[in-house]
C-alpha positions in Angstrom: -81.8 -31.8 47.6 -84.0 -30.1 50.2 -83.3 -27.0 52.1 -80.6 -27.1 54.8 -81.1 -25.6 58.2 -78.4 -23.3 59.7 -76.9 -26.1 61.8 -76.4 -28.3 58.7 -74.8 -25.5 56.8 -72.6 -24.6 59.7 -71.5 -28.2 60.0 -70.9 -28.8 56.3 -69.1 -25.5 55.6 -67.1 -25.6 58.9 -68.4 -22.1 59.7 -70.0 -21.1 63.0 -73.7 -20.2 62.8 -72.8 -16.7 64.1 -70.6 -16.2 61.0 -73.5 -17.4 58.8 -75.8 -14.8 60.4 -73.1 -12.1 60.0 -72.6 -13.0 56.3 -76.4 -12.8 55.9 -76.3 -9.3 57.5 -73.5 -8.3 55.0 -75.5 -9.6 52.1 -73.0 -12.3 51.2 -75.6 -15.1 51.6 -79.3 -15.3 52.1 -81.6 -17.7 53.8 -84.7 -18.9 52.1 -86.9 -18.6 55.2 -87.3 -20.2 58.6 -88.5 -23.5 60.0 -89.5 -22.5 63.5 -86.7 -20.3 64.7 -84.0 -21.9 62.5 -82.9 -20.3 59.2 -83.2 -22.4 56.1 -80.8 -22.2 53.2 -80.7 -23.5 49.6 -77.9 -26.1 49.2 -76.2 -23.7 46.7 -75.2 -21.7 49.8 -72.4 -24.2 50.4 -70.7 -23.3 47.1 -71.1 -19.6 47.8 -69.5 -20.2 51.3 -66.6 -22.0 49.6 -66.1 -18.9 47.3 -66.2 -16.7 50.3 -63.6 -18.9 52.1 -61.4 -18.9 49.0 -61.6 -15.1 48.8 -60.8 -14.7 52.5 -57.8 -17.1 52.2 -56.5 -15.0 49.3 -56.8 -11.9 51.4 -59.9 -10.2 50.0 -62.1 -8.3 52.4 -65.7 -9.2 52.9 -66.7 -6.1 51.0 -64.5 -7.0 48.1 -65.9 -10.5 48.1 -69.5 -9.1 48.2 -68.7 -7.1 45.0 -67.6 -10.3 43.4 -70.8 -12.2 44.1 -74.0 -11.4 42.1 -77.3 -11.6 43.9 -78.2 -14.8 42.1 -75.2 -16.5 43.6 -73.0 -16.6 40.6 -69.5 -15.1 40.7 -68.8 -11.9 38.9 -65.1 -11.6 39.5 -63.0 -8.7 38.2 -60.0 -10.4 36.7 -57.8 -7.3 37.1 -58.6 -7.4 40.9 -57.5 -11.1 40.9 -54.2 -10.2 39.1 -53.6 -7.3 41.5 -54.1 -9.6 44.5 -51.8 -12.2 43.0 -49.1 -9.5 42.7 -49.7 -8.6 46.3 -49.2 -12.3 47.3 -46.0 -12.5 45.2 -44.6 -9.5 47.1 -45.6 -11.0 50.4 -44.1 -14.4 49.5 -40.8 -12.6 48.6 -40.9 -10.8 52.0 -41.6 -14.0 53.9 -38.8 -15.8 52.0 -36.3 -13.2 53.1 -37.6 -13.3 56.6 -37.4 -17.2 56.7 -33.8 -17.1 55.4 -32.8 -14.5 57.9 -34.4 -16.5 60.8 -32.6 -19.7 59.7 -29.3 -17.8 59.5 -29.9 -16.3 63.0 -30.7 -19.8 64.4 -27.4 -21.2 63.1 -25.2 -18.0 63.3 -21.9 -18.5 65.1 -21.9 -14.9 66.4 -21.8 -14.8 70.2 -24.9 -12.6 70.2 -27.6 -12.1 67.6 -27.0 -8.4 67.9 -23.4 -8.9 66.7 -24.6 -10.8 63.6 -24.6 -8.5 60.5 -27.4 -10.5 58.9 -29.6 -10.3 62.0 -28.8 -6.5 62.3 -30.0 -6.0 58.7 -33.3 -7.9 59.6 -33.7 -5.6 62.6 -33.1 -2.5 60.5 -35.6 -3.7 58.0 -38.2 -4.3 60.7 -37.5 -0.9 62.3 -38.0 0.9 59.0 -41.2 -0.9 58.2 -39.8 -2.9 55.2 -40.7 -6.1 57.0 -44.3 -6.2 58.2 -46.2 -8.6 60.4 -48.8 -10.8 58.5 -52.0 -8.8 57.9 -50.2 -5.5 58.2 -49.4 -3.4 55.1 -45.9 -2.4 54.4 -45.8 1.4 54.0 -45.5 2.6 50.4 -47.0 -0.5 48.9 
């Protein structure tokens, strides 16, 4: 397969060209050159972008992902880091399960006001103490 220009890579990977340029600045991907003003990429960049997308979906930062990618494009993934991230995801899944169950209860609760519902009050107390965090926000002490 021949080289792909930035528009082709953007279209195939579902990533804006601006993101490709940013990833290149961060050293996550590299172009092979230019044809006119357009960057050219080896077709292997699509697999590398898939690895980056998978890492981002799992919650890794771009710097963490960069550490997992060797300059030649092959992954060099720290298995302990993967296990730690899986543990973080397990914790978050448990938190979200409690939140989901509390919201379902609140939606069907017969109490005249949510503030009179003991289950909803516990959820509010947990949120006030930081034991329930918004997505993307770390729970203190974890």
